[in-house]
Structure formats: structure tokens, C-alpha cells
Backbone atoms as SQL, in Angstrom:
CREATE TABLE atoms (id INTEGER PRIMARY KEY, chain TEXT, resi INTEGER, resn TEXT, atom TEXT, x REAL, y REAL, z REAL);
INSERT INTO atoms VALUES
  (1, 'A', 1, 'MET', 'N', 112.131, 259.986, 192.009),
  (2, 'A', 1, 'MET', 'CA', 113.556, 260.051, 192.163),
  (3, 'A', 1, 'MET', 'C', 114.065, 261.339, 191.501),
  (4, 'A', 2, 'PRO', 'N', 114.890, 262.113, 192.211),
  (5, 'A', 2, 'PRO', 'CA', 115.421, 263.365, 191.654),
  (6, 'A', 2, 'PRO', 'C', 116.360, 263.118, 190.477),
  (7, 'A', 3, 'VAL', 'N', 116.414, 264.103, 189.598),
  (8, 'A', 3, 'VAL', 'CA', 117.256, 264.028, 188.409),
  (9, 'A', 3, 'VAL', 'C', 118.278, 265.162, 188.464),
  (10, 'A', 4, 'ASN', 'N', 119.513, 264.866, 188.095),
  (11, 'A', 4, 'ASN', 'CA', 120.547, 265.885, 188.024),
  (12, 'A', 4, 'ASN', 'C', 120.434, 266.583, 186.666),
  (13, 'A', 5, 'TYR', 'N', 119.903, 267.794, 186.655),
  (14, 'A', 5, 'TYR', 'CA', 119.683, 268.530, 185.408),
  (15, 'A', 5, 'TYR', 'C', 120.940, 269.208, 184.887),
  (16, 'A', 6, 'TYR', 'N', 121.942, 269.361, 185.738),
  (17, 'A', 6, 'TYR', 'CA', 123.147, 270.098, 185.365),
  (18, 'A', 6, 'TYR', 'C', 124.381, 269.211, 185.525),
  (19, 'A', 7, 'VAL', 'N', 124.445, 268.146, 184.779),
  (20, 'A', 7, 'VAL', 'CA', 125.509, 267.155, 184.898),
  (21, 'A', 7, 'VAL', 'C', 126.863, 267.733, 184.513),
  (22, 'A', 8, 'THR', 'N', 126.921, 268.562, 183.505),
  (23, 'A', 8, 'THR', 'CA', 128.200, 269.054, 182.983),
  (24, 'A', 8, 'THR', 'C', 128.704, 270.317, 183.689),
  (25, 'A', 9, 'LYS', 'N', 127.936, 270.869, 184.614),
  (26, 'A', 9, 'LYS', 'CA', 128.315, 272.111, 185.283),
  (27, 'A', 9, 'LYS', 'C', 129.308, 271.848, 186.413),
  (28, 'A', 10, 'THR', 'N', 130.189, 272.822, 186.643),
  (29, 'A', 10, 'THR', 'CA', 131.133, 272.750, 187.754),
  (30, 'A', 10, 'THR', 'C', 130.511, 273.396, 188.993),
  (31, 'A', 11, 'GLU', 'N', 131.197, 273.261, 190.117),
  (32, 'A', 11, 'GLU', 'CA', 130.690, 273.846, 191.354),
  (33, 'A', 11, 'GLU', 'C', 130.579, 275.366, 191.229),
  (34, 'A', 12, 'ASP', 'N', 131.573, 276.006, 190.637),
  (35, 'A', 12, 'ASP', 'CA', 131.532, 277.466, 190.485),
  (36, 'A', 12, 'ASP', 'C', 130.378, 277.917, 189.601),
  (37, 'A', 13, 'GLU', 'N', 130.129, 277.199, 188.518),
  (38, 'A', 13, 'GLU', 'CA', 129.013, 277.541, 187.634),
  (39, 'A', 13, 'GLU', 'C', 127.677, 277.368, 188.354),
  (40, 'A', 14, 'LEU', 'N', 127.553, 276.316, 189.141),
  (41, 'A', 14, 'LEU', 'CA', 126.310, 276.082, 189.881),
  (42, 'A', 14, 'LEU', 'C', 126.097, 277.144, 190.952),
  (43, 'A', 15, 'LYS', 'N', 127.171, 277.590, 191.587),
  (44, 'A', 15, 'LYS', 'CA', 127.040, 278.651, 192.589),
  (45, 'A', 15, 'LYS', 'C', 126.590, 279.961, 191.955),
  (46, 'A', 16, 'VAL', 'N', 127.089, 280.264, 190.766),
  (47, 'A', 16, 'VAL', 'CA', 126.660, 281.470, 190.055),
  (48, 'A', 16, 'VAL', 'C', 125.180, 281.368, 189.692),
  (49, 'A', 17, 'MET', 'N', 124.771, 280.190, 189.220),
  (50, 'A', 17, 'MET', 'CA', 123.353, 279.975, 188.893),
  (51, 'A', 17, 'MET', 'C', 122.477, 280.128, 190.134),
  (52, 'A', 18, 'LEU', 'N', 122.930, 279.559, 191.254),
  (53, 'A', 18, 'LEU', 'CA', 122.167, 279.636, 192.493),
  (54, 'A', 18, 'LEU', 'C', 122.031, 281.079, 192.958),
  (55, 'A', 19, 'ASP', 'N', 123.098, 281.837, 192.869),
  (56, 'A', 19, 'ASP', 'CA', 123.057, 283.244, 193.256),
  (57, 'A', 19, 'ASP', 'C', 122.074, 284.021, 192.385),
  (58, 'A', 20, 'ALA', 'N', 122.105, 283.777, 191.083),
  (59, 'A', 20, 'ALA', 'CA', 121.190, 284.466, 190.167),
  (60, 'A', 20, 'ALA', 'C', 119.737, 284.091, 190.460),
  (61, 'A', 21, 'LEU', 'N', 119.493, 282.835, 190.752),
  (62, 'A', 21, 'LEU', 'CA', 118.130, 282.397, 191.061),
  (63, 'A', 21, 'LEU', 'C', 117.639, 283.014, 192.367),
  (64, 'A', 22, 'GLN', 'N', 118.504, 283.087, 193.361),
  (65, 'A', 22, 'GLN', 'CA', 118.103, 283.683, 194.636),
  (66, 'A', 22, 'GLN', 'C', 117.809, 285.167, 194.473),
  (67, 'A', 23, 'LYS', 'N', 118.578, 285.859, 193.643),
  (68, 'A', 23, 'LYS', 'CA', 118.290, 287.270, 193.383),
  (69, 'A', 23, 'LYS', 'C', 116.972, 287.421, 192.639),
  (70, 'A', 24, 'ARG', 'N', 116.701, 286.477, 191.734),
  (71, 'A', 24, 'ARG', 'CA', 115.453, 286.538, 190.960),
  (72, 'A', 24, 'ARG', 'C', 114.235, 286.337, 191.842),
  (73, 'A', 25, 'THR', 'N', 114.362, 285.573, 192.934),
  (74, 'A', 25, 'THR', 'CA', 113.215, 285.384, 193.822),
  (75, 'A', 25, 'THR', 'C', 112.877, 286.651, 194.574),
  (76, 'A', 26, 'THR', 'N', 113.872, 287.461, 194.872),
  (77, 'A', 26, 'THR', 'CA', 113.604, 288.681, 195.645),
  (78, 'A', 26, 'THR', 'C', 113.285, 289.881, 194.771),
  (79, 'A', 27, 'THR', 'N', 113.890, 289.967, 193.582),
  (80, 'A', 27, 'THR', 'CA', 113.689, 291.156, 192.758),
  (81, 'A', 27, 'THR', 'C', 112.836, 290.912, 191.522),
  (82, 'A', 28, 'GLY', 'N', 112.679, 289.684, 191.116),
  (83, 'A', 28, 'GLY', 'CA', 111.978, 289.391, 189.879),
  (84, 'A', 28, 'GLY', 'C', 112.932, 289.506, 188.711),
  (85, 'A', 29, 'PHE', 'N', 112.447, 289.310, 187.519),
  (86, 'A', 29, 'PHE', 'CA', 113.283, 289.372, 186.335),
  (87, 'A', 29, 'PHE', 'C', 112.616, 290.290, 185.338),
  (88, 'A', 30, 'VAL', 'N', 113.245, 291.438, 185.087),
  (89, 'A', 30, 'VAL', 'CA', 112.685, 292.441, 184.192),
  (90, 'A', 30, 'VAL', 'C', 113.727, 292.784, 183.137),
  (91, 'A', 31, 'SER', 'N', 113.285, 292.881, 181.896),
  (92, 'A', 31, 'SER', 'CA', 114.167, 293.272, 180.799),
  (93, 'A', 31, 'SER', 'C', 113.720, 294.618, 180.282),
  (94, 'A', 32, 'GLN', 'N', 114.684, 295.511, 180.056),
  (95, 'A', 32, 'GLN', 'CA', 114.366, 296.843, 179.570),
  (96, 'A', 32, 'GLN', 'C', 115.228, 297.143, 178.358),
  (97, 'A', 33, 'THR', 'N', 114.600, 297.620, 177.275),
  (98, 'A', 33, 'THR', 'CA', 115.331, 298.004, 176.071),
  (99, 'A', 33, 'THR', 'C', 114.902, 299.392, 175.644),
  (100, 'A', 34, 'SER', 'N', 115.854, 300.143, 175.102),
  (101, 'A', 34, 'SER', 'CA', 115.566, 301.481, 174.594),
  (102, 'A', 34, 'SER', 'C', 116.197, 301.619, 173.217),
  (103, 'A', 35, 'ALA', 'N', 115.435, 302.122, 172.264),
  (104, 'A', 35, 'ALA', 'CA', 115.959, 302.330, 170.916),
  (105, 'A', 35, 'ALA', 'C', 115.109, 303.388, 170.221),
  (106, 'A', 36, 'ALA', 'N', 115.768, 304.350, 169.601),
  (107, 'A', 36, 'ALA', 'CA', 115.115, 305.384, 168.787),
  (108, 'A', 36, 'ALA', 'C', 113.980, 306.080, 169.540),
  (109, 'A', 37, 'GLY', 'N', 114.200, 306.365, 170.810),
  (110, 'A', 37, 'GLY', 'CA', 113.196, 307.086, 171.574),
  (111, 'A', 37, 'GLY', 'C', 112.078, 306.227, 172.122),
  (112, 'A', 38, 'LEU', 'N', 112.072, 304.957, 171.813),
  (113, 'A', 38, 'LEU', 'CA', 111.059, 304.050, 172.335),
  (114, 'A', 38, 'LEU', 'C', 111.664, 303.228, 173.468),
  (115, 'A', 39, 'GLN', 'N', 110.871, 303.016, 174.478),
  (116, 'A', 39, 'GLN', 'CA', 111.341, 302.233, 175.614),
  (117, 'A', 39, 'GLN', 'C', 110.365, 301.094, 175.863),
  (118, 'A', 40, 'GLN', 'N', 110.904, 299.911, 176.072),
  (119, 'A', 40, 'GLN', 'CA', 110.062, 298.742, 176.285),
  (120, 'A', 40, 'GLN', 'C', 110.548, 298.012, 177.533),
  (121, 'A', 41, 'ILE', 'N', 109.629, 297.719, 178.431),
  (122, 'A', 41, 'ILE', 'CA', 109.951, 296.985, 179.655),
  (123, 'A', 41, 'ILE', 'C', 109.092, 295.733, 179.683),
  (124, 'A', 42, 'ARG', 'N', 109.752, 294.583, 179.904),
  (125, 'A', 42, 'ARG', 'CA', 109.034, 293.306, 179.943),
  (126, 'A', 42, 'ARG', 'C', 109.377, 292.552, 181.214),
  (127, 'A', 43, 'SER', 'N', 108.405, 291.914, 181.777),
  (128, 'A', 43, 'SER', 'CA', 108.624, 291.011, 182.906),
  (129, 'A', 43, 'SER', 'C', 108.365, 289.603, 182.385),
  (130, 'A', 44, 'PHE', 'N', 109.376, 288.752, 182.435),
  (131, 'A', 44, 'PHE', 'CA', 109.245, 287.410, 181.881),
  (132, 'A', 44, 'PHE', 'C', 108.617, 286.466, 182.883),
  (133, 'A', 45, 'GLN', 'N', 107.675, 285.694, 182.397),
  (134, 'A', 45, 'GLN', 'CA', 107.033, 284.685, 183.222),
  (135, 'A', 45, 'GLN', 'C', 107.008, 283.395, 182.439),
  (136, 'A', 46, 'GLY', 'N', 106.691, 282.339, 183.114),
  (137, 'A', 46, 'GLY', 'CA', 106.656, 281.041, 182.452),
  (138, 'A', 46, 'GLY', 'C', 107.891, 280.251, 182.796),
  (139, 'A', 47, 'GLY', 'N', 108.014, 279.094, 182.217),
  (140, 'A', 47, 'GLY', 'CA', 109.129, 278.230, 182.569),
  (141, 'A', 47, 'GLY', 'C', 108.894, 277.624, 183.934),
  (142, 'A', 48, 'SER', 'N', 109.940, 277.120, 184.530),
  (143, 'A', 48, 'SER', 'CA', 109.833, 276.520, 185.851),
  (144, 'A', 48, 'SER', 'C', 109.752, 277.599, 186.923),
  (145, 'A', 49, 'ARG', 'N', 109.146, 277.254, 188.026),
  (146, 'A', 49, 'ARG', 'CA', 109.148, 278.164, 189.154),
  (147, 'A', 49, 'ARG', 'C', 110.562, 278.266, 189.694),
  (148, 'A', 50, 'VAL', 'N', 110.885, 279.402, 190.243),
  (149, 'A', 50, 'VAL', 'CA', 112.236, 279.643, 190.744),
  (150, 'A', 50, 'VAL', 'C', 112.580, 278.669, 191.865),
  (151, 'A', 51, 'GLU', 'N', 111.612, 278.348, 192.718),
  (152, 'A', 51, 'GLU', 'CA', 111.868, 277.428, 193.822),
  (153, 'A', 51, 'GLU', 'C', 112.287, 276.056, 193.313),
  (154, 'A', 52, 'VAL', 'N', 111.667, 275.623, 192.224),
  (155, 'A', 52, 'VAL', 'CA', 111.995, 274.326, 191.637),
  (156, 'A', 52, 'VAL', 'C', 113.400, 274.365, 191.043),
  (157, 'A', 53, 'GLU', 'N', 113.738, 275.457, 190.373),
  (158, 'A', 53, 'GLU', 'CA', 115.070, 275.578, 189.786),
  (159, 'A', 53, 'GLU', 'C', 116.153, 275.632, 190.860),
  (160, 'A', 54, 'ILE', 'N', 115.874, 276.323, 191.971),
  (161, 'A', 54, 'ILE', 'CA', 116.834, 276.374, 193.079),
  (162, 'A', 54, 'ILE', 'C', 117.079, 274.980, 193.621),
  (163, 'A', 55, 'LYS', 'N', 116.016, 274.220, 193.774),
  (164, 'A', 55, 'LYS', 'CA', 116.159, 272.853, 194.292),
  (165, 'A', 55, 'LYS', 'C', 116.960, 271.986, 193.324),
  (166, 'A', 56, 'ARG', 'N', 116.777, 272.183, 192.035),
  (167, 'A', 56, 'ARG', 'CA', 117.542, 271.418, 191.048),
  (168, 'A', 56, 'ARG', 'C', 119.032, 271.741, 191.129),
  (169, 'A', 57, 'VAL', 'N', 119.359, 273.026, 191.294),
  (170, 'A', 57, 'VAL', 'CA', 120.766, 273.424, 191.405),
  (171, 'A', 57, 'VAL', 'C', 121.361, 272.864, 192.693),
  (172, 'A', 58, 'LEU', 'N', 120.621, 272.951, 193.790),
  (173, 'A', 58, 'LEU', 'CA', 121.115, 272.404, 195.057),
  (174, 'A', 58, 'LEU', 'C', 121.332, 270.900, 194.968),
  (175, 'A', 59, 'TYR', 'N', 120.452, 270.198, 194.254),
  (176, 'A', 59, 'TYR', 'CA', 120.627, 268.758, 194.092),
  (177, 'A', 59, 'TYR', 'C', 121.862, 268.457, 193.248),
  (178, 'A', 60, 'SER', 'N', 122.101, 269.255, 192.221),
  (179, 'A', 60, 'SER', 'CA', 123.302, 269.056, 191.402),
  (180, 'A', 60, 'SER', 'C', 124.566, 269.285, 192.224),
  (181, 'A', 61, 'LEU', 'N', 124.545, 270.274, 193.114),
  (182, 'A', 61, 'LEU', 'CA', 125.683, 270.493, 194.007),
  (183, 'A', 61, 'LEU', 'C', 125.873, 269.303, 194.937),
  (184, 'A', 62, 'PHE', 'N', 124.774, 268.739, 195.430),
  (185, 'A', 62, 'PHE', 'CA', 124.838, 267.566, 196.300),
  (186, 'A', 62, 'PHE', 'C', 125.435, 266.370, 195.563),
  (187, 'A', 63, 'VAL', 'N', 125.029, 266.146, 194.324),
  (188, 'A', 63, 'VAL', 'CA', 125.556, 265.013, 193.550),
  (189, 'A', 63, 'VAL', 'C', 127.047, 265.215, 193.260),
  (190, 'A', 64, 'LEU', 'N', 127.433, 266.455, 192.986),
  (191, 'A', 64, 'LEU', 'CA', 128.819, 266.767, 192.672),
  (192, 'A', 64, 'LEU', 'C', 129.732, 266.615, 193.893),
  (193, 'A', 65, 'LEU', 'N', 129.291, 267.146, 195.036),
  (194, 'A', 65, 'LEU', 'CA', 130.080, 267.111, 196.276),
  (195, 'A', 65, 'LEU', 'C', 129.179, 266.732, 197.454),
  (196, 'A', 66, 'PRO', 'N', 128.874, 265.440, 197.625),
  (197, 'A', 66, 'PRO', 'CA', 127.919, 265.039, 198.669),
  (198, 'A', 66, 'PRO', 'C', 128.414, 265.270, 200.092),
  (199, 'A', 67, 'GLY', 'N', 129.728, 265.349, 200.296),
  (200, 'A', 67, 'GLY', 'CA', 130.241, 265.587, 201.638),
  (201, 'A', 67, 'GLY', 'C', 130.068, 267.020, 202.100),
  (202, 'A', 68, 'ILE', 'N', 129.902, 267.952, 201.170),
  (203, 'A', 68, 'ILE', 'CA', 129.810, 269.376, 201.505),
  (204, 'A', 68, 'ILE', 'C', 128.362, 269.863, 201.489),
  (205, 'A', 69, 'TYR', 'N', 127.609, 269.444, 200.485),
  (206, 'A', 69, 'TYR', 'CA', 126.233, 269.924, 200.320),
  (207, 'A', 69, 'TYR', 'C', 125.239, 268.852, 200.730),
  (208, 'A', 70, 'ALA', 'N', 124.137, 269.296, 201.322),
  (209, 'A', 70, 'ALA', 'CA', 123.082, 268.376, 201.754),
  (210, 'A', 70, 'ALA', 'C', 122.096, 268.131, 200.615),
  (211, 'A', 71, 'ASN', 'N', 121.431, 266.998, 200.673),
  (212, 'A', 71, 'ASN', 'CA', 120.410, 266.658, 199.692),
  (213, 'A', 71, 'ASN', 'C', 119.159, 267.491, 199.970),
  (214, 'A', 72, 'PRO', 'N', 118.741, 268.358, 199.041),
  (215, 'A', 72, 'PRO', 'CA', 117.576, 269.206, 199.300),
  (216, 'A', 72, 'PRO', 'C', 116.258, 268.432, 199.296),
  (217, 'A', 73, 'TYR', 'N', 116.269, 267.201, 198.828),
  (218, 'A', 73, 'TYR', 'CA', 115.039, 266.413, 198.761),
  (219, 'A', 73, 'TYR', 'C', 114.806, 265.567, 200.005),
  (220, 'A', 74, 'THR', 'N', 115.708, 265.619, 200.998),
  (221, 'A', 74, 'THR', 'CA', 115.501, 264.834, 202.209),
  (222, 'A', 74, 'THR', 'C', 114.487, 265.478, 203.138),
  (223, 'A', 75, 'SER', 'N', 114.357, 266.790, 203.088),
  (224, 'A', 75, 'SER', 'CA', 113.358, 267.470, 203.915),
  (225, 'A', 75, 'SER', 'C', 112.586, 268.448, 203.044),
  (226, 'A', 76, 'ARG', 'N', 111.362, 268.690, 203.429),
  (227, 'A', 76, 'ARG', 'CA', 110.504, 269.583, 202.656),
  (228, 'A', 76, 'ARG', 'C', 110.432, 270.948, 203.311),
  (229, 'A', 77, 'ILE', 'N', 110.399, 271.986, 202.502),
  (230, 'A', 77, 'ILE', 'CA', 110.171, 273.335, 202.997),
  (231, 'A', 77, 'ILE', 'C', 108.664, 273.545, 203.020),
  (232, 'A', 78, 'ARG', 'N', 108.141, 273.818, 204.182),
  (233, 'A', 78, 'ARG', 'CA', 106.695, 273.933, 204.307),
  (234, 'A', 78, 'ARG', 'C', 106.206, 275.377, 204.282),
  (235, 'A', 79, 'ARG', 'N', 107.037, 276.308, 204.710),
  (236, 'A', 79, 'ARG', 'CA', 106.603, 277.701, 204.738),
  (237, 'A', 79, 'ARG', 'C', 107.797, 278.597, 204.449),
  (238, 'A', 80, 'THR', 'N', 107.583, 279.585, 203.593),
  (239, 'A', 80, 'THR', 'CA', 108.623, 280.572, 203.303),
  (240, 'A', 80, 'THR', 'C', 108.037, 281.965, 203.442),
  (241, 'A', 81, 'ARG', 'N', 108.910, 282.920, 203.645),
  (242, 'A', 81, 'ARG', 'CA', 108.461, 284.300, 203.771),
  (243, 'A', 81, 'ARG', 'C', 109.441, 285.200, 203.026),
  (244, 'A', 82, 'ALA', 'N', 108.923, 286.102, 202.228),
  (245, 'A', 82, 'ALA', 'CA', 109.779, 287.068, 201.524),
  (246, 'A', 82, 'ALA', 'C', 110.105, 288.189, 202.501),
  (247, 'A', 83, 'ARG', 'N', 111.393, 288.575, 202.508),
  (248, 'A', 83, 'ARG', 'CA', 111.819, 289.662, 203.378),
  (249, 'A', 83, 'ARG', 'C', 112.611, 290.655, 202.541),
  (250, 'A', 84, 'PHE', 'N', 112.131, 291.868, 202.468),
  (251, 'A', 84, 'PHE', 'CA', 112.753, 292.893, 201.650),
  (252, 'A', 84, 'PHE', 'C', 113.481, 293.883, 202.549),
  (253, 'A', 85, 'THR', 'N', 114.724, 294.167, 202.212),
  (254, 'A', 85, 'THR', 'CA', 115.487, 295.168, 202.946),
  (255, 'A', 85, 'THR', 'C', 115.860, 296.278, 201.981),
  (256, 'A', 86, 'PHE', 'N', 115.821, 297.490, 202.456),
  (257, 'A', 86, 'PHE', 'CA', 116.130, 298.637, 201.625),
  (258, 'A', 86, 'PHE', 'C', 117.423, 299.255, 202.115),
  (259, 'A', 87, 'SER', 'N', 118.305, 299.581, 201.189),
  (260, 'A', 87, 'SER', 'CA', 119.579, 300.201, 201.559),
  (261, 'A', 87, 'SER', 'C', 119.576, 301.662, 201.214);
């Protein structure tokens, strides 16, 4: 049975989270810091997979507004493809 991980979040907050997660799937998540002539770049890994987090946010949107959003757990995604566009 699915669990609503974001009970206290509003629709706007969940949409911002969803947008950030979708961007993270296409670009990844990299942190860069510079100080005193030294530069450090890190790519963070670990935690939940982005696909799982997206599904959790979509489920929270469904619980919040079931008439507008569909339940992401009713059907399974069997195949996905990354598509990169350059501007």
C-alpha cells in the first residue's frame, strides 16, 4: 500500500519538488564550491532513486487532489528513454 510521504506539503510546494526532481533526472545533481583558489565539484549519489521520489510526489498530489491528479500506482511504467535537447 502506498504511503503519503509529504502530508504537510501544499500543491504548490509539491509542484516545485516535482519540477526539481524532473530536472535532476535529465541533468543530474552537481555541487560546485570555490574558495581561496581551490575548486571542488561533487556529484551526489545515494538516497532514493529519482524515479521513486517522483512517484511519491505524484502520489501525494493524488491524495491531496484526487479529482485532478491520477494515482501513479495504478499503472506501471515499463520502459523509459532519456531524451536530451540542446539549445
